MDTraj code that builds the backbone (N, CA, C; nanometers):
import mdtraj as md
import numpy as np

residues = "MET SER ASP GLN THR THR SER ILE VAL SER ALA ARG PRO ARG ARG GLN GLY GLU ALA VAL ALA ARG TRP LEU SER LEU ALA ALA ALA PRO THR PHE ALA ILE MET ALA LEU LEU ALA ALA ALA ALA PRO SER ASP MET LEU CYS ALA THR MET ARG GLY GLU PHE SER LEU GLN GLY MET VAL PRO MET TYR ALA LEU MET SER ALA PHE HIS LEU ALA PRO TRP LEU ARG LEU LEU ARG".split()
xyz = np.array([
    [0.0818, -0.1188, 0.0000],
    [0.0000, 0.0000, 0.0000],
    [0.0865, 0.1257, 0.0000],
    [0.1995, 0.1208, 0.0673],
    [0.2865, 0.2375, 0.0688],
    [0.3477, 0.2638, -0.0687],
    [0.3656, 0.1603, -0.1504],
    [0.4173, 0.1790, -0.2860],
    [0.3200, 0.2579, -0.3721],
    [0.1907, 0.2309, -0.3582],
    [0.0906, 0.3045, -0.4350],
    [0.0863, 0.4499, -0.3918],
    [0.0926, 0.4748, -0.2625],
    [0.0910, 0.6117, -0.2122],
    [0.2139, 0.6870, -0.2604],
    [0.3279, 0.6243, -0.2584],
    [0.4508, 0.6877, -0.3039],
    [0.4435, 0.7203, -0.4523],
    [0.3893, 0.6291, -0.5326],
    [0.3824, 0.6547, -0.6761],
    [0.2847, 0.7668, -0.7081],
    [0.1745, 0.7762, -0.6352],
    [0.0779, 0.8839, -0.6584],
    [0.1376, 1.0175, -0.6188],
    [0.2041, 1.0227, -0.5055],
    [0.2641, 1.1475, -0.4580],
    [0.3764, 1.1920, -0.5504],
    [0.4574, 1.0997, -0.5985],
    [0.5695, 1.1380, -0.6837],
    [0.5235, 1.1744, -0.8243],
    [0.4072, 1.1269, -0.8676],
    [0.3570, 1.1587, -1.0016],
    [0.3002, 1.2995, -1.0080],
    [0.2498, 1.3502, -0.8979],
    [0.1867, 1.4822, -0.8984],
    [0.2832, 1.5942, -0.9374],
    [0.4037, 1.6036, -0.8781],
    [0.4959, 1.7101, -0.9205],
    [0.5387, 1.6957, -1.0669],
    [0.5473, 1.5730, -1.1145],
    [0.5852, 1.5545, -1.2550],
    [0.4788, 1.6127, -1.3463],
    [0.3520, 1.5886, -1.3167],
    [0.2444, 1.6442, -1.3980],
    [0.2419, 1.7959, -1.3902],
    [0.2676, 1.8498, -1.2720],
    [0.2711, 1.9952, -1.2568],
    [0.3877, 2.0537, -1.3357],
    [0.5014, 1.9860, -1.3333],
    [0.6169, 2.0323, -1.4095],
    [0.5914, 2.0295, -1.5587],
    [0.5207, 1.9280, -1.6056],
    [0.4861, 1.9206, -1.7475],
    [0.3911, 2.0331, -1.7863],
    [0.2975, 2.0656, -1.6980],
    [0.2040, 2.1752, -1.7267],
    [0.2778, 2.3097, -1.7323],
    [0.3706, 2.3297, -1.6412],
    [0.4490, 2.4537, -1.6418],
    [0.5332, 2.4626, -1.7683],
    [0.5945, 2.3529, -1.8078],
    [0.6759, 2.3515, -1.9298],
    [0.5905, 2.3808, -2.0526],
    [0.4687, 2.3288, -2.0551],
    [0.3791, 2.3534, -2.1684],
    [0.3439, 2.5017, -2.1776],
    [0.3124, 2.5644, -2.0636],
    [0.2784, 2.7064, -2.0654],
    [0.3999, 2.7924, -2.1002],
    [0.5168, 2.7542, -2.0535],
    [0.6370, 2.8303, -2.0879],
    [0.6701, 2.8193, -2.2365],
    [0.6460, 2.7036, -2.2957],
    [0.6722, 2.6894, -2.4389],
    [0.5770, 2.7760, -2.5208],
    [0.4559, 2.7979, -2.4704],
    [0.3619, 2.8860, -2.5400],
    [0.3975, 3.0338, -2.5226],
    [0.4725, 3.0656, -2.4194],
    [0.5073, 3.2052, -2.3936],
    [0.6246, 3.2542, -2.4772],
    [0.7047, 3.1650, -2.5328],
    [0.8277, 3.2059, -2.6009],
    [0.8009, 3.2861, -2.7282],
    [0.7171, 3.2372, -2.8176],
    [0.6957, 3.3039, -2.9472],
    [0.6382, 3.4442, -2.9316],
    [0.5323, 3.4647, -2.8517],
    [0.4828, 3.6028, -2.8360],
    [0.5829, 3.6951, -2.7684],
    [0.6611, 3.6408, -2.6750],
    [0.7616, 3.7234, -2.6076],
    [0.8658, 3.7736, -2.7062],
    [0.9160, 3.6854, -2.7932],
    [1.0150, 3.7275, -2.8913],
    [0.9542, 3.8218, -2.9950],
    [0.8264, 3.8029, -3.0304],
    [0.7613, 3.8942, -3.1245],
    [0.7496, 4.0340, -3.0646],
    [0.7152, 4.0425, -2.9375],
    [0.7065, 4.1730, -2.8700],
    [0.8445, 4.2369, -2.8610],
    [0.9456, 4.1556, -2.8327],
    [1.0816, 4.2092, -2.8261],
    [1.1267, 4.2615, -2.9621],
    [1.0860, 4.1946, -3.0703],
    [1.1204, 4.2426, -3.2043],
    [1.0535, 4.3764, -3.2317],
    [0.9279, 4.3899, -3.1920],
    [0.8586, 4.5181, -3.2112],
    [0.9211, 4.6288, -3.1278],
    [0.9584, 4.5971, -3.0052],
    [1.0226, 4.6987, -2.9203],
    [1.1592, 4.7386, -2.9748],
    [1.2341, 4.6418, -3.0252],
    [1.3657, 4.6723, -3.0816],
    [1.3520, 4.7539, -3.2095],
    [1.2462, 4.7297, -3.2873],
    [1.2250, 4.8060, -3.4095],
    [1.1850, 4.9503, -3.3785],
    [1.1134, 4.9694, -3.2681],
    [1.0672, 5.1034, -3.2318],
    [1.1726, 5.1845, -3.1566],
    [1.2744, 5.1172, -3.1031],
    [1.3774, 5.1860, -3.0251],
    [1.4694, 5.2657, -3.1174],
    [1.5212, 5.3769, -3.0689],
    [1.6199, 5.4511, -3.1482],
    [1.7428, 5.3649, -3.1757],
    [1.8032, 5.3832, -3.2913],
    [1.9140, 5.2964, -3.3314],
    [2.0373, 5.3113, -3.2422],
    [2.0537, 5.4230, -3.1761],
    [2.1705, 5.4375, -3.0897],
    [2.1557, 5.3589, -2.9591],
    [2.0343, 5.3127, -2.9273],
    [2.0134, 5.2333, -2.8064],
    [2.0407, 5.0852, -2.8292],
    [2.0415, 5.0413, -2.9536],
    [2.0620, 4.9002, -2.9825],
    [2.2094, 4.8652, -2.9791],
    [2.2377, 4.7405, -2.9570],
    [2.3767, 4.6941, -2.9504],
    [2.4458, 4.7099, -3.0858],
    [2.3802, 4.6654, -3.1906],
    [2.4372, 4.6741, -3.3244],
    [2.3356, 4.7419, -3.4155],
    [2.3745, 4.8537, -3.4741],
    [2.2817, 4.9232, -3.5621],
    [2.2772, 4.8539, -3.6965],
    [2.1635, 4.8614, -3.7609],
    [2.1456, 4.7963, -3.8901],
    [2.2050, 4.8843, -3.9997],
    [2.2595, 4.8215, -4.1023],
    [2.3237, 4.8949, -4.2118],
    [2.2320, 4.9018, -4.3326],
    [2.1142, 4.9241, -4.3161],
    [2.0194, 4.9297, -4.4258],
    [1.8823, 4.8928, -4.3745],
    [1.7827, 4.9225, -4.4529],
    [1.6482, 4.9005, -4.4060],
    [1.6145, 4.7517, -4.3921],
    [1.6640, 4.6688, -4.4837],
    [1.6301, 4.5278, -4.4826],
    [1.7513, 4.4391, -4.4534],
    [1.8421, 4.4878, -4.3757],
    [1.9610, 4.4118, -4.3419],
    [1.9264, 4.3012, -4.2421],
    [1.9984, 4.1915, -4.2488],
    [1.9774, 4.0822, -4.1545],
    [2.0653, 4.0945, -4.0316],
    [2.1283, 4.2075, -4.0148],
    [2.2091, 4.2311, -3.8964],
    [2.1254, 4.3098, -3.7967],
    [2.1452, 4.2837, -3.6721],
    [2.0747, 4.3585, -3.5691],
    [1.9822, 4.2719, -3.4869],
    [1.9151, 4.3365, -3.3953],
    [1.8319, 4.2647, -3.2997],
    [1.6944, 4.2296, -3.3556],
    [1.6371, 4.3130, -3.4394],
    [1.5017, 4.2891, -3.4899],
    [1.4934, 4.1582, -3.5683],
    [1.5806, 4.1330, -3.6660],
    [1.5715, 4.0044, -3.7360],
    [1.5989, 3.8846, -3.6448],
    [1.6882, 3.9035, -3.5478],
    [1.7174, 3.7937, -3.4556],
    [1.5936, 3.7576, -3.3749],
    [1.5247, 3.8565, -3.3192],
    [1.4041, 3.8301, -3.2425],
    [1.2930, 3.7742, -3.3309],
    [1.2814, 3.8221, -3.4539],
    [1.1790, 3.7704, -3.5450],
    [1.2050, 3.6238, -3.5786],
    [1.3310, 3.5890, -3.6033],
    [1.3639, 3.4489, -3.6308],
    [1.3409, 3.3605, -3.5075],
    [1.3755, 3.4109, -3.3906],
    [1.3534, 3.3331, -3.2691],
    [1.2042, 3.3119, -3.2461],
    [1.1239, 3.4121, -3.2763],
    [0.9797, 3.3977, -3.2645],
    [0.9277, 3.2925, -3.3623],
    [0.9796, 3.2936, -3.4845],
    [0.9365, 3.1943, -3.5843],
    [0.9778, 3.0534, -3.5438],
    [1.0972, 3.0375, -3.4889],
    [1.1437, 2.9051, -3.4482],
    [1.0651, 2.8504, -3.3284],
    [1.0075, 2.9398, -3.2485],
    [0.9332, 2.8958, -3.1313],
    [0.7820, 2.8886, -3.1561],
    [0.7397, 2.8852, -3.2804],
    [0.5973, 2.8740, -3.3129],
    [0.5443, 2.7309, -3.3055],
    [0.6285, 2.6319, -3.2939],
    [0.5859, 2.4915, -3.2956],
    [0.4790, 2.4591, -3.1908],
    [0.4901, 2.5041, -3.0653],
    [0.3831, 2.4730, -2.9695],
    [0.2485, 2.5333, -3.0099],
    [0.2502, 2.6512, -3.0705],
    [0.1251, 2.7130, -3.1156],
    [0.0662, 2.6354, -3.2331],
    [0.1519, 2.5876, -3.3216],
    [0.1031, 2.5098, -3.4343],
    [0.0466, 2.3757, -3.3894],
    [0.1035, 2.3174, -3.2846],
    [0.0492, 2.1930, -3.2288],
    [-0.0897, 2.2148, -3.1696],
    [-0.1148, 2.3335, -3.1146],
    [-0.2482, 2.3633, -3.0601],
    [-0.3538, 2.3705, -3.1701],
    [-0.3138, 2.4149, -3.2888],
    [-0.4087, 2.4313, -3.3987],
    [-0.4466, 2.2998, -3.4636],
    [-0.3664, 2.1953, -3.4434],
    [-0.3985, 2.0652, -3.5054],
    [-0.5153, 2.0008, -3.4401],
])
top = md.Topology()
chain = top.add_chain()
for i, resn in enumerate(residues, 1):
    res = top.add_residue(resn, chain, resSeq=i)
    for name in ("N", "CA", "C"):
        top.add_atom(name, md.element.get_by_symbol(name[0]), res)
traj = md.Trajectory(xyz[None], top)
C-alpha cells in the first residue's frame, strides 16, 4: 500500500512540471515577437548593433523575429 501512495505522490509534481513547461513553451513566441517590435521602435543608438540598411539581416530585430518563428511549434500543435 505504501508503494501506491509513493507513486501517486511522486507523479503529482511531474504532472505539474509538465504543465508549467507547456505554458512556458507557449510564452516564447509572443515574447520574442514583442521584443522584435520593441527593438524596431527603439532609437538605433540604443541598440547593440545598428542595422546597415532598411532590410539588413544584422541587428536585434531580425534575430528576435527568427527566434519567434522558431518557437511557433507549440502554437502550431495547438491548432492541429
